[in-house]
FITOR-607266 format. One record per residue: residue in three letters; x, y, z of N, C-alpha, C in turn. Coordinates in steps of 0.05 Angstrom, whole numbers, plus 5000, padded with zeros to 4 digits. Each point is the difference from the previous one (the first is absolute). Last residue first. Layout:
N
ALAXYZXYZXYZ
...
//
This chain:
413
LEU465769818936502550115004499850265017
LYS493949064988499850305002502750105007
VAL496149064951502150135018499450304999
PHE493249074983501750224988501650115022
ARG492849094971501750155018501450214986
LYS490049464985502750074990501550145022
PHE490049434976501850085021503050044986
GLY488049864983502749984991501950125020
GLN488949574994502250165012502649964983
LYS488049924991502749864998502250225010
GLY490550204988500149795021502749855000
LYS498450754940497949804995500549755020
ALA507650605013498550044976498149764995
TYR508850495065497249865002498750064974
LEU510850045040498150084982497549835002
LYS509550305057498149794999497650134983
VAL511250185024497550084987498049784998
PHE509050235068498649834981497350114991
TYR510950285038497050025004498849794979
ILE510350345047498449824983497350015009
GLY507450835014499649715007498349864980
GLN501251095038501549804985499349735009
SER492550705021502649945007501349824981
LEU491650614971500749765012503049995007
ARG495250704952500150025030500949755014
VAL498950084902502150195010500249995031
THR494249514934501749865020502050205013
PRO489949914939502250165010501549885021
ILE494549554915500350005028502250195010
ILE493149774912502450155007500350035030
LEU492349604959502449854991502750135004
SER490550105060501650114979502149814993
LYS493949945074498749894974501750114979
THR503249835107499050204980498849844976
GLU505949995103497849854987498950224979
ILE509449805069498550174979497749824991
VAL505549685072500750275001498750184978
LYS499449015063499050144975500650295004
LYS505649155043498350255007499150124973
GLY506149235014497249924996498350235006
LEU509749955000499049905023497049954999
VAL505150374929501049745004498949875026
SER494150764954502649995010500749705003
TYR492250354932500649905027503050025004
VAL491250394933502949965003500649945029
GLU491349924923500950075026502949954999
VAL490950184931502949945002500850055029
LYS490149794944501650175015502849894999
ASP493149754938498450085023501450185018
ILE501349874889501049935027497950075021
GLN500149764888499050185021500849895027
GLY506049824909497349965010499150205022
ASN509649744968498150014978497249915011
PHE509150465047498149775003498150054977
SER509350465052499049944972498249755001
VAL504450825070499049734999498549964971
GLN508350705049497649944979499349705001
LEU504750725074500049734989497849964982
ASN506250895044497549884992500649724989
SER507050495042497750175007497349874995
VAL508649514993500750225017497350135008
THR502848934967498950254992500650205023
PRO504148984952499250185023498950284989
ASN496849634946500549845023503249945000
PRO491550654948502649905000500549865028
TYR492249704970502450114991500050315009
ILE494148944997500550255014502750124991
THR491749254966502750065003500350275015
PHE492449114977500650295003502950025007
ASN495749154983498250184984500750315004
ASN503549165044501150014973498450204982
ASN497549855094503050074998501050024974
LEU490749785038500750214982502950074995
GLU496149355064499449924975500850204976
PHE503549685099499350264989499549954969
SER501149475103499449974973499350284987
GLU505649965084498649774996499549964970
ILE506350555079499449994971498749734995
SER503350545083497749824996499349984973
LEU506750605049498950004973497549844995
ALA505050055083498050234996498849994973
ASN507249385027497549935010497750214994
CYS508750214977499249784983497249905009
GLU504650645053498950124973499049804983
ALA504149675077497250155007499050144975
GLN508449574996497949814997497450145007
ASN507850614962499949795023497649844995
ASN502750634933502450055020499849795022
VAL496349904895499450105026502450005017
PHE496449854889502250045019498750125026
THR494649364928500550265011502350015019
SER494749354915501850035021500450315007
ALA494649654927498849925025501850055024
THR503050124909498050225009498649925025
ASP510049634983497349964990498250235009
ILE510450164984498549875019497049964987
ASN509150534980499549714988498549855020
THR503050945008497649974985499549714990
TRP505650725072499849714992497449944985
ASN502450895033502449904988499949714990
THR492750525048501250184979502249864983
THR496449575076497750034981500950164975
SER505849885074499849774984497850014978
TRP501050725064502449994981499849754982
ALA493350125066499750204978502350004981
ALA500049415075498049924981499850204975
ASP508349715064498450244997498049954977
ASP504749265034501150205019498350274999
VAL495049084976502250114991501250215021
LEU492449134972501150175024502750114991
ILE490949694946503049965000501150185020
CYS489749544974501650195012503149914998
ASN493349484955498650275003501750215011
LEU500649024946501550185016498850275003
TYR497549214945498850005027501550185019
PRO502649844906497050115000498950025030
ASN509750014950499149895026497150095007
ASN505750294922498849764997500049845027
LEU507050765001497849974982499149714999
SER507250545048498049815014497849944982
ASN510550525004497949904983498449785015
PHE508850775003498049885016497749894982
ILE511050414998498049864989497949925020
ASN507250555024500350034973497549884984
PHE501150435106499649794982500450074970
SER500750555084502449924986499449764980
SER493650385062500650214981502549944983
ASN496749395069498450014977500750214979
ASN503249675091501850054979498450034974
GLY496849725088501550245006501750114977
ASN493949225005502749955009501650255006
ARG490049614975500950225017502749955011
ILE493649484941502750064990500950265016
ASP492149164997501250215017502850074989
LEU490449444970502550094991501050245017
SER491449194984501650175020502650054986
THR494049474953497950165016501350195020
LEU503349404903500650165024497250125014
GLN503249344926497250015011500350155025
ASN506450104907499549825022497250005010
ASP505050594930498949724993500349815021
GLY506550805018497549994984499249714993
CYS507750475048498349815015497449944986
TRP510250545005498249934979498449765009
LEU507350815039498149805007498149944977
TRP509750565036498649884976498149795009
THR505650505061499450204979498649894975
LEU503349755113498649934975499450254983
ALA504249895090501650094977498649954973
ILE496249785089500450284999501650104976
ASN494049185032502050024979500650304995
ASN493149665061502649975009502350054982
SER490750024975500550235017502849985014
VAL494649464932502850074996500750225018
ASP492249214979500850215019502950044997
ILE490849504949502950064999500650245020
SER491849174966501050245015503050034997
THR495149344949497650165012500950245017
LEU504249354914500450135026497650165007
GLN503149394924497349985013499950125028
ASN506150234906499949795020497149985010
GLU504450674937499049744989500449785018
PRO506450805024497450014987499349704992
CYS507650485055498749755006497249974985
SER510250595021497949944978498749755004
LEU506850755052498249775005498050004976
PHE509650545041498649934976498249755006
THR505950385066499250254985498349934976
LEU503349555104498849964973499350274986
ALA503749765092501850134979498849994973
THR495649605077500150295003501950154980
ASN494949075019501950084979500150304999
ASN494249455056502849995011501950124980
SER490549944980500450165023503050025012
VAL494649554923502650134996500850195024
ASP492949154964500750155023502850114997
LEU491249564942502750094998500850185022
SER491749254953501150185019502850084998
THR495249474939497750105012500750185026
LEU504849624899500450085027497150115011
HIS503649604912497549935012500150075030
ASN505550464912499949745015497249965010
GLY503950834954499449764984500349745012
GLY505850765045497550014985499649764983
CYS507350345063498749735002497250014987
SER509850595027498149994979498749715001
LEU506750715061498349745001498050034978
GLN509550515046498049994977498949715002
THR505550265071499450294990498149984976
LEU503749355091498850014974499250304992
ALA503949575083501750184983498750064973
THR496149405067499850285008502050194985
ASN495649024998501650144980499950305006
ASN494949295046502949985007501950194982
SER490349924985500550135028502950005007
VAL494649674918502450184999500750135027
GLU493449194944500950095029502650154996
LEU491449644935502750104999500750145028
SER492149324935500950155026502850094996
THR495649584931497550045015500650145025
LEU504849914895500349995030497350075014
GLN503649864904497649885011500049985030
ASN505050734926500249715006497349915011
ASP503050944979499349844979500849695003
SER505650695058497450024986499549814978
CYS507450225068498949744996497250004986
LEU509450565041498150044976499049704993
LEU506050575080498449744994498150054980
GLN509250485055498350024977498649704994
THR505950165075499050284996498150034975
LEU504349195075498650064974499150295000
ALA504449455072501550214984498550104978
THR497049255051499550255015501650244990
ASN496549014974501450204985499950275013
SER495449175028502950005007501550224987
SER490749884982500350065029502950015009
VAL494849864915502250175000500750065030
ASP494049304932500750055026502750175001
LEU491349734932502750125000500550075030
SER492549454925500750075026503150124999
THR495349744923497849985016500450085029
LEU504450184895500649945028497350025016
GLN503250104904497649865006500249915030
ASN504050884941500649735001497449865007
ILE502751014995499149844977501149735001
ILE505350585067497450074988499449804975
CYS507550115070499049754991497350044987
ARG509250475050497950074979499149744989
LEU505950435088498749754989497950104980
GLN508950385067498150064978499149734988
THR505950005074498950275005497850084976
LEU505449075053498550124978498750255007
ALA505049365056501350264990498550134980
THR497449135034499750205021501350274994
ASN497049054955501350274989499550235018
ASN496349105008502950005008501450254991
SER490649874982500449995029502950015009
VAL494650014912502350185007500750015029
ASP494149434918500849995027502450175005
LEU491549844928502550135003500750015029
SER492249564918501050055028502850125001
THR495449894919497649955017500850015029
LEU503750434900500649885027497549975014
GLN502950324908497749835005500449855027
ASN503551034962500649714994497649835007
GLU502051005015499149914973501349734994
TYR505250455078497350054990499449894972
CYS507650005070499349784985497150034989
SER509050455059497950094980499249754982
LEU505950295096498949774983497850124985
GLU508950295070497950084980499149794984
ILE506249845071498950275008497650094983
LEU505849025030498350144981498950275012
ALA505649255038501150274999498250184979
THR498249055017499550175025501150274998
ASN497549174937501050274994499650205025
SER496749084988502949985006501250294998
SER490749844981500649935029502950015006
VAL494250164919502050185008501049965027
ASP494249584910500949925027502550185008
LEU491049964928502550135005500949955029
SER492449724912501049965027502650155003
THR495350044919497849885016500749965029
LEU503350674912500649855022497649885015
GLN502450544915497849825002500449805024
ASN502951084984500749754989497749825001
VAL501650935038499149994972501449754988
SER505350255085497350074993499549954969
CYS507749905068499249804981497150034990
PHE508750405063498150114983499249804978
LEU505850115099499149814979497650134988
GLU508950205073497650134984499449784978
GLU506349775066498750215014497650134985
LEU506649015009498350174984498650235018
ALA506349245020500850285004498250204987
THR499049034993499450085028500950295007
ASN497849324917501050275001499550135028
ASN497349134972502849995007501150285001
SER490849834978500749885026502850005008
VAL494050294922501950195013500849895026
ASP494449744905501349895023502150175012
LEU490850024929502650155009500849875026
SER492149884911501149945025502850155006
THR494750194923497849845015500949895027
LEU502950864926500749785019497649875013
GLN501850724928498049784997500749785021
ASN502551115005500749784985497749794997
GLY501350855057499250034973501049794981
GLN505550125089497150084995499650024969
CYS508149785061499249864976497050034993
TYR508750305069497850134986499249854975
LEU506249925098499049864977497650144990
LYS508750105076498050124985499149844975
THR506949715062498550175019497550124985
LEU507649124987498050194990498450135019
ALA507149305007500650275007497850204991
THR499649064979500050045030500650275009
LYS497349464912500750275004499650075031
ASN497849164949502850035010501050285003
SER491049794969500749835023502750025012
VAL494050434926501950135017500749855023
ASP494349914902501649845021501950205012
LEU490550074938502550155009501049835023
SER491950004912501349895023502650155006
THR494250294933498149825011501249855023
LEU501951024944500949755015497749845008
HIS501250844948497949804995500949745011
ASN501951085031500749834978497849794996
GLY501050705070499050114976501149834975
GLY505749955093497250054995499350084971
CYS508449765055499349884972497250034995
SER508750205073497650134992499349894970
LEU506549785091499149904976497450154994
VAL508950045075497650124989499349884972
THR507449665050498550105023497450134992
LEU507549234956498050224998498750065025
ALA506949334976500850225018497850234999
THR500149154945499449945030500750255019
ASN498549724896500350275013499649975028
ASN498749274937502950065003500650275017
SER491049734973501049805020503050045005
VAL492850484947501850135016501349805020
ASP493150074908501749825016502350145015
LEU489950164947502250135013501649825016
SER491450164917501449835019502650145011
THR494250404940498049795006501449805017
LEU501351124973501049745010497849815005
GLN501050964967498349804987500849725008
ASN500650985057501149904975498249794988
ASN500150505091498750134976501449944972
SER506349835084497050035000499050124973
CYS508949695045499349944972496950034996
SER508650135077497550114993499449984969
LEU507249625084499149994974497250104996
TYR509149935072497650154994499349964972
THR508049595036498450045023497350124996
LEU508349374948497950224997498450015027
ASN507149374972500350185024498350244998
THR500449354930499749835025500250165025
PHE498550074894500350225020499549875027
TYR498749494922503050045003500550225022
GLU491149764968501149805019503050055004
ILE494750514938499950105028501349805019
GLY498349844907502550145005500250105029
THR490549884950502549825000502450155000
LEU490650305002502150095018502349825001
ASP491250314933501749785006502350125017
SER493450564962498449755001501649765011
ILE499851174999501649785003497949735002
SER498751034994499149824980501649744999
ASN500950745064501949984978499149814978
SER497150245098498850144979501950034976
GLY505549725083497150024997499350164976
CYS508849745043499349964972497050004994
TYR508450125078497450124996499149994969
ILE507549575076499249994970497050115001
SER509150055074497149984992499750004973
GLY509349685053498250245001497149904994
THR509049524996498549975025497850235004
PHE507149474919498150205007498449945026
ALA506349424955501450205019498050215009
THR497749294939500449905026501350215019
ALA498650254910497349935010500549905029
GLU507550184947498750265006497349935015
ALA504849284968501350115019498950275011
ILE496749554923499449865024501250125025
GLN498650654916501349775006499149855028
ILE495150654920500749965031501349745004
GLU499950724910499249745012500350025031
SER503150664934497049954993499149745013
ASP507750635046499749894973497149954996
GLY504750385082498850184978499749884973
ASN503249695092502050044979498950154977
THR494449795076502350155010502350054979
ASN489549765012501749954978502450185004
ILE494050065071500249714993502049964978
ALA498550885028500849855026499949684996
THR497250624930503149985004500949875025
ASP491249894935500750065028502949975005
GLY495749794915499950295004500650085029
VAL499149084972502450124988500350305004
LEU492449545034502349915014502550144988
TYR491650154957500150115027502549955013
ALA498449594917500550294997500450155028
LYS497349094998502950034995500650294997
PHE491149795011501449955024503050044995
ASN494850054924499350235019501449985027
VAL500349304935501650254990499550235019
ASP499748935020498150214998501650264995
PRO504849185014498350004975498250234997
ILE509549755051497750175007498250024975
SER509349465042498049984979497450175010
VAL510550175029497449895009498150004977
ASN511049924988497750165002497549875012
GLN511249895013497749854989497650205005
GLY509450155026499350094974497449894990
PHE504049795086499350294998499350094974
THR502149085011497850065020499350324997
ILE507349644949497649924989497650095019
THR508850215027499350154976497249904989
ILE503749535074499150285008499150164973
VAL503649144986497549995013498950275009
ILE508649964963497949924978497350005013
SER507650115056499250234984498049964980
PHE502849275052498650195017499350254984
LEU505649364956497249915003498450185016
LEU509050204996498950034973496949925000
LEU505449875076499450274997498650054974
LEU503049135016497850075017499450284996
LEU507449724953497749894990497450075015
LYS508750245033499250184977497449894987
LYS503849515069498950245010498950174977
MET504649224980497449955010498650245010
//
């Protein structure tokens, strides 16, 4: 009897270890067979025993794979990357040990990860998902589900979530109040009408542009370094508490004022296409800016800066009606009202050292030069204005012709 039992056991073991995994996709099979950590006996097949014994990672992305059948035998697999293939379906129900699943850039219309309780990272961006249930994935730290067709996303159970990227979907709401560990939130190009990030005090990056937000409160987000909220319907934006902010992009809103004087680390500001009448960027760090743009703010006359002469020389992305000034007194002194000839004359070179040339097609009455404090320093009928004796700084040329006026600013070096 003992001999018979031993024989039967040996047969079972031989059959189990000798049985091959069915892998119909030739590209997927070629990948598995070519991985010596998986194909330990070096033959042209993958045995069930080899698959179940494997506890490592499979990286089979960008291999023109359309079918991942056979993956179900890798029951101890911890990391699966099959991105940028041609998959229309993916069954990982047997792969319960997975901690990382990367399946972006395929053609998936559904994805079931409900029994992946060990999953910490899920990358499924660039598919055709209309829904995604991650309620059981309570260990999830990173979720990338951008560029899909999601209309809703519930992350209330994912309290360990650190990074959430869900841009380019069709989300109308997003509740992140439970995600207090969240440091990066990217939800641009959705249909959000509100976004409450008051509980997300660890947040360092918030990208919520191109939604339908009418308000955005970031006063609690003192760790924030990057904020992009353009393309919404914001009428106000208070970033006075965000002293760590280095990047602020808020164009295409309805903002009337912006004050970034408290944002001493700021080096990027894009605030064009608003309705600004007040802009204060005296943060003591203007000379370190990489980007400044305030174009298409037709009502913005004065821009308060650290050094008006420096800004005039280095920042060109402003409207012709806007002028850099050092303080509000200089702004008040300009008293810019209506100048009908602004589009009819030019001045050059600007900045200038010794002479400023005025170009005007017609007969002038006179030309005046004013300091930023409103004091007239030159009056002439010549189109060549000597500036050699002027101190360095910002000045304004006022041209008179046939009862009309024109107004331009220039920098004397």
